[in-house]
N, C-alpha and C positions, 0 to 999 in steps of 0.2 A: 775659630771657635776653640774653646778649651775650658779647663777648670783650674783649681788652685795649685795643681801639681806642676803645671807648665812653668810657672814663674820661678820657683826655687830650683827647678832642673836647669833652667837657663843660667841662673846665678852659679850653680855648682860647676858647670863646665867652664865658665868664664873665670871664676876664682882659681880654678886649677891651672888654667892657661897663664894667668898672671904669676902664680907661684912658680911655674916652670921658667917663665921668661926672666924672673928676677933671681933665679938660682942656677943659671947656665944649664937648664934642662937636665938637672941631676936626677938619678934614680934613687937617691937616698930618701926613703919614706919619712924618716925622722926630720930631716931638713924641711921637706914639703909640709909635714904636719905643723911644725913650729911656725913656719911662715904663714900658713893659712890661719892659725890661731891669732897671730899678730895682725895680719892684714884685714881679717874680717871685721875688726873693730872700726876700721875707717872705710870699709867697702860699702858703697851705695849701689845696690844692684836693682834689677827690675822688680824684685820683691821688697823694695825699700831697704831700710838700714839693717844690715846683718851683723849681729854680735853673737859670739859663741862663748859658752862657759868653759870651765876647765875640762869638761868631758867631751868637748867638741860639739855640743848640742846648741841649737838656737835658743836664745834666752827670752826674746820678746815676740809678742804678737803685734804686727805693725799695721797701721792704717795711714796711708801716704797721700799727700796732696802734690799733684804735678801741675806745671804750667808749660805753655809753649814758649820757647825762647829762640831767638835767632842766633845761630852760630856763624862762623866765618863762611861756611859754604851752604848751609841749609837751616831749616827749622828743626828743633829737637825738643823732646820732652825733658823738662828740667824739674828735678825734685825740689819742691819749695819747703816742705815741712812734713812732719809725721807725728802721729800720736803712737807712743810705744807703750803697750801694756806689759808690765813685768809680771810674769807668772808667779803666783804666790802672794802678790800684793793687790790691794783692792782700790787702786787708783790709776789714773792715766796721767802721763806727763807730756808736755809739749816740747818737742825737740826741734830746734832751728837747724836744719841741715845745711852744711856747706859742701858743695861738690868738689871732689878731688879728681884730678886728671888720672885716667887709667894708665897703667904701665904699658909701654909698648912691647909687643911680642917680637923678639929679635930672631935672628936667623937660627935655623936648625929645625929638623923635623921631630915630632913627638907623637907617641901613640896614646890613645885613650880608649878604654873599653866601657861597655854599658851592659848591665844585667837588668833586663826588663821583663815583667810578666805580660807577654803579649797574648797568652792563652791562659785559661783557667780562671779562678775566682778573682785574681788581681788584674785581669785584662783591662778593666776600665781605667784604672790609674796608670797601667803600663802604656796604654795608647796615648794618654796625655803626656807622660814623661818622654816617650819617643818623639812626640811633636815638639816638646821643649828642647830636646837634644838637637833635633834637626834644625830648629830655628837658630840656636846658638852656633851650631856648626856652619850653617849658611852665612851667618853674620861674620864669623871669624874668617871664613873663606873670602867673603866679599871684601873685608878689610885688607886681606892679603893682596887681592887684585893682580896676581901674577908677579908681584914684587919678590924677587929672589932673596931679598934681604929680610923678609918677614917669614916667620915660621909657618910650616904647613902641618896640618893635623891628619893623622890616620886614625879613623874611627872604626871600632869593632863592636857590633851590637849582637848580643846573645839573648835568646828567649829563655827565661827560667821556667816557663809553664806554671808559674805560681807554686812551684815545688821546691822546698828547701834543699833536697838532695840533688836535684838537677841544677840548682843555683851553684852548688859547690862544684859539680862537674864542669859547668861552664866557666867558673872562675879558674879552675885548673887549666882549661884550654887557653884562656886569656893570658895566664901566667906563662904558658909555653910559648906564646906569641911575643913575649917580652913586654906585655902591658903591665904597668906599675901603678896606674890610677884607674879606678873604675867608678863610673856614675851608677849608683844603685848598690844593692838591690832595693826594691820598693817596699816589700813586705817585711815586717818585723821578724817573722819566723825564718825567712831566708837569711836576713842579716845575722841573726843569732847563730845560724848554722855555719856561716862562712867566715865570721870575723876572726876566729883563731887562726885559720889558714892564712888569711890576709896578713895578720900580724907577724906570723912566723916567716912569711915569704916577702916581707917588705912591700906589700901592696896597700895603697891608700884607698879606702872606700868612702864615697861621698853619696849618701843616701838622701834623695829628695822627698821621701814619703814615710819612712818608718818612724813610728811614734811610741813604741813600747817603753815605759819608764825603766824597765830592766836593762835596756841597752845603754843607759847613761853610765858609762864606765870610763874612768880616767886612764890616760896613757895607753889607749889602744890606737888602732890606725883607722878609726871610724869618725866621720863627720856626718851629722844629721841636720838637715836644713828645714825641718818643721819641729815645733815644740812637742814635748811629751804629751801623750793623751792624759786627760785628767781622770 
């Protein structure tokens, strides 16, 4: 069971893993940011087609249609098509999606952090985001299946207690651990308080839930996977 926050959280972690794999597991946040902007245009995740604008924010509200298809080893959910609502426009358009093979995660270990409000006013969304992270982490680990030639992920989860100041303290902890990409935070006020630190210290933030229009800033180190609140 879950809600709308689980799906973009799953996509956030997978897209970062692809970015790392395609760039030799670099710590360069600019390289990762540019790659995510480019890759998101053709990335078909569990939350349907993901496209980001120049601010790194999701552009469309998606309604997707899936079908069950037979793969070489199993049956899979295959995205057949989706209606993409472009925010600011008053019409829907039909998109015929073509699936692209995901990038293989190559050898090497990498760290990823998560800033989640597991207590306080944001705990409801935080619980869902944690479930999404766990599902993606388990899926990535399953694909690895003990193969030493496939990357392993070290995951660090920190509770922000729905407090912007605590979120900054927890980001500093993750930074000391060598984490350069963080899933979260979820709340807009938390993201507002930590994004400058993230930019100054080369940390990429991938927020699955923040929706304040004031956070739509170009050339920062922030990606947001839900559209702005109207």
